[in-house]
C-alpha positions in Angstrom: 264.9 250.2 372.5 261.6 252.1 372.1 259.3 252.4 369.2 260.9 255.7 368.1 264.6 255.3 368.5 267.4 253.2 367.0 266.2 253.7 363.4 268.2 251.6 360.9 270.3 253.5 358.4 269.7 252.6 354.8 273.1 252.6 353.1 272.3 252.2 349.4 270.5 250.5 346.6 273.0 248.5 344.6 273.6 245.8 342.1 276.5 243.7 341.1 278.5 244.4 344.2 279.1 248.1 343.5 277.3 250.3 346.0 275.6 253.3 344.2 272.2 254.8 344.4 269.6 254.0 341.7 271.5 251.1 340.0 269.7 248.0 339.0 269.5 245.2 336.3 267.0 243.3 334.3 265.9 239.8 335.1 263.6 237.6 333.0 261.3 238.6 330.2 258.4 240.0 332.3 260.1 243.4 332.6 260.8 242.6 336.2 263.8 244.3 337.7 266.0 243.1 340.6 267.1 245.6 343.2 269.1 245.0 346.3 269.0 247.2 349.3 271.6 247.4 352.1 271.4 249.0 355.5 273.3 249.1 358.8 272.8 246.3 361.2 271.5 247.4 364.6 273.9 247.0 367.5 273.7 243.6 369.5 272.3 245.2 372.6 269.1 246.1 370.7 268.4 242.3 370.4 266.9 242.6 366.9 264.7 239.7 365.8 264.0 240.9 362.2 263.6 243.9 360.0 260.7 245.1 358.0 261.4 246.4 354.5 258.7 248.8 353.3 258.3 249.8 349.6 255.8 251.4 347.3 255.3 253.9 344.5 254.5 256.9 346.7 256.8 258.6 349.1 255.9 257.8 352.7 253.0 255.6 351.6 254.3 252.0 351.3 252.0 249.5 349.7 254.2 246.5 350.3 256.4 245.2 353.2 258.8 242.3 353.5 260.1 240.6 356.6 263.9 240.2 356.6 265.6 238.0 359.1 268.5 239.4 361.0 270.4 236.3 359.6 270.5 238.3 356.4 273.1 240.6 358.0 276.8 239.9 357.6 279.7 242.1 358.7 277.4 244.8 360.1 275.4 245.2 356.8 272.0 243.7 356.0 271.0 243.0 352.5 267.8 242.0 350.7 266.9 241.6 347.0 263.5 242.4 345.6 262.0 241.7 342.1 259.9 244.7 341.1 258.3 246.0 338.0 259.2 249.2 336.1 258.6 252.5 337.7 259.6 254.8 340.6 260.0 253.0 343.9 260.4 254.3 347.5 262.0 252.2 350.2 262.4 252.4 354.0 263.3 250.0 356.8 262.2 249.4 360.4 263.9 247.2 363.0 261.9 244.9 365.4 263.5 243.5 368.6 262.8 240.3 370.5 260.2 242.1 372.6 258.2 243.1 369.5 259.2 246.8 369.8 259.5 248.4 366.4 261.8 251.3 365.5 260.8 254.3 363.5 261.4 254.4 359.7 264.9 254.7 358.4 265.5 257.6 355.9 263.7 256.9 352.7 265.6 256.1 349.5 264.2 256.2 345.9 265.0 254.4 342.7 263.9 254.8 339.1 263.7 251.2 337.8 263.5 250.8 334.1 264.7 248.1 331.7 265.2 250.4 328.7 267.0 253.7 328.5 264.8 256.7 329.2 265.0 260.2 330.4 263.0 260.7 333.6 263.4 264.5 333.9 263.0 266.9 332.1 260.4 264.9 330.1 257.0 266.4 329.9 254.9 269.2 328.7 254.9 272.7 330.3 258.4 272.5 332.0 260.2 275.8 332.4 263.7 276.3 333.8 264.8 279.6 335.3 268.3 280.9 334.9 270.2 280.9 338.2 268.4 277.8 339.5 269.7 274.3 340.0 267.9 271.3 338.4 268.3 267.6 338.7 268.5 265.7 335.4 267.4 262.1 335.9 267.6 259.0 333.7 267.4 255.3 334.0 267.8 252.0 332.2 271.4 252.5 330.9 273.9 249.6 331.2 276.9 251.8 330.3 279.1 252.8 333.3 279.3 256.4 332.0 277.0 258.6 329.9 277.2 261.9 328.0 274.7 264.7 328.6 273.7 267.4 326.2 271.4 270.4 326.3 270.0 270.7 322.8 268.3 273.8 321.3 267.1 274.6 317.8 270.4 276.6 317.3 272.8 274.0 318.6 273.9 272.0 321.6 275.9 272.4 324.8 277.8 269.5 326.3 276.9 269.2 330.0 279.0 266.1 330.8 281.1 264.1 328.3 281.9 261.2 330.7 279.4 261.3 333.6 279.1 258.3 335.9 275.9 256.5 335.3 274.4 257.2 338.7 271.0 258.3 337.2 271.2 261.9 338.1 273.1 265.1 337.4 272.8 268.5 339.0 272.8 271.4 336.6 273.0 275.1 337.5 271.4 277.2 334.8 274.1 279.9 334.5 274.2 282.8 332.1 275.9 280.7 329.5 272.6 279.1 328.8 270.6 281.5 326.6 266.9 282.1 327.4 264.6 280.6 324.8 262.3 277.8 323.9 262.7 274.4 322.2 265.3 272.9 324.6 265.7 269.1 325.2 268.1 267.0 327.2 269.9 264.1 325.4 271.6 261.2 327.3 273.8 258.7 325.5 275.8 255.7 326.9 279.6 256.0 326.4 280.4 252.3 326.4 277.2 251.4 324.6 276.5 254.3 322.2 273.2 252.7 321.0 271.8 253.5 324.5 270.1 256.9 324.0 267.2 258.8 325.5 266.0 262.4 325.3 263.2 264.6 326.3 259.9 263.8 324.6 258.7 267.3 325.0 260.8 270.5 324.7 261.0 273.0 327.6 261.8 276.7 328.0 264.7 278.5 329.7 263.6 281.9 331.1 265.2 284.8 332.7 263.2 285.6 335.9 261.6 289.0 335.7 259.6 291.3 337.8 256.7 292.3 335.6 255.0 294.8 337.9 255.4 297.5 339.0 256.5 298.7 335.5 259.0 301.3 334.6 257.8 304.8 335.2 254.6 303.8 337.0 253.5 305.9 340.0 252.1 304.7 343.3 251.0 307.0 346.2 252.1 306.0 349.8 249.4 304.3 351.7 248.0 302.5 348.7 248.5 298.9 347.6 251.5 298.1 345.4 250.8 295.1 343.1 253.9 293.1 342.6 254.2 290.3 340.1 257.0 288.2 338.7 257.7 285.4 336.2 258.1 282.5 335.8 255.7 281.5 338.7 257.4 279.1 341.0 260.9 279.7 339.8 263.6 278.1 342.0 261.5 276.7 344.8 258.3 277.3 346.8 259.5 280.5 348.7 261.1 283.8 347.8 262.2 286.9 349.5 260.8 290.2 348.2 262.6 293.5 348.8 262.3 297.2 347.8 265.5 298.7 346.3 266.5 302.1 345.2 269.3 301.8 342.7 271.6 299.1 344.1 270.7 299.7 347.8 268.0 297.8 349.6 265.5 300.1 351.3 263.2 297.6 352.9 262.6 293.8 353.2 259.0 293.3 352.2 258.9 289.6 353.0 261.6 287.0 353.9 259.5 283.9 353.1 256.8 284.8 350.5 254.9 281.9 348.7 256.3 281.8 345.2 253.0 282.3 343.5 254.2 285.1 341.2 252.2 287.8 342.8 252.0 289.9 346.0 250.0 292.9 347.2 252.0 295.2 349.5 250.6 298.4 351.2 253.2 301.1 350.6 254.2 302.5 354.1 253.6 306.2 354.7 257.2 306.7 356.0 258.8 305.8 352.7 260.6 308.8 351.1 258.9 310.0 347.9 261.1 309.7 344.8 261.9 307.8 341.6 264.2 304.9 340.7 262.6 302.4 343.1 262.8 298.7 342.1 261.5 295.4 343.4 263.9 292.4 343.8 262.6 288.9 344.2 265.1 286.2 345.2 264.7 282.4 345.7 265.2 281.4 349.4 266.7 278.1 348.3 268.9 279.2 345.4 270.3 282.6 346.1 271.7 283.1 342.6 268.2 282.9 341.2 266.7 286.4 341.3 264.4 288.7 339.4 264.3 292.5 339.5 262.3 295.4 338.0 263.5 296.3 334.5 263.2 300.0 335.3 262.5 302.3 338.2 259.0 303.2 339.5 257.9 306.3 341.4 256.6 306.6 345.0 254.6 309.7 345.8 
């Protein structure tokens, strides 16, 4: 065993004997929460003396560590329980053998630890969702085994899940059935304990991604810079592809991995054919269904 191989595998964070990510329970009156982690025991030939459990409130930056004896492992699985305070916690494990050699970190796992029901995301000012993208709704502090999820707007509500397992997260693709607009919130309610409720404290917007420039009918000579801009900035990830289209046909890939800053300056090549009906299409590299295109054609001279 070297310092960089044989990394332990963190299996799960669990409570009450049921393995599932992000589950926990309240202990005492000091708002401390008890969380148990489990990971694969290293094979006998590695001669493991003990494990180090690292944890903290920042990903990859662990403020605390705990030595865990290999005697904590039974049936090929090691377990350790921590008492922590409310908040978001990151965990990783290292194995140390009898020669003092330490493995690399296991994969990192995360848990939202809260004693009272609350919505973690979306829950803040300035949040914008783009149609076509996938978003993770996150909640914590529910004792019910299942929850219901609703997307609520000023004009009504849409049920996202009527009997969703209480795993603390739900992936939602913003399809065309979700109208663009403002004033949206997410509401979560326990099914077994209906008094458990949480919702967004600030409303958010759902937007249709759009290419703002070049505008319809605008004219750009070859050899000059073409200013391209799109909204919302940062939709569906950090990177986008940008392409020049004429009608439904792609003419040229402008950039395969463009920073998703909402703007790009592109020198129009001299070899492009003059004409009208050109469009710009911007597509997320991580969510292909999330795209924006010019509302009308522009002219290249």
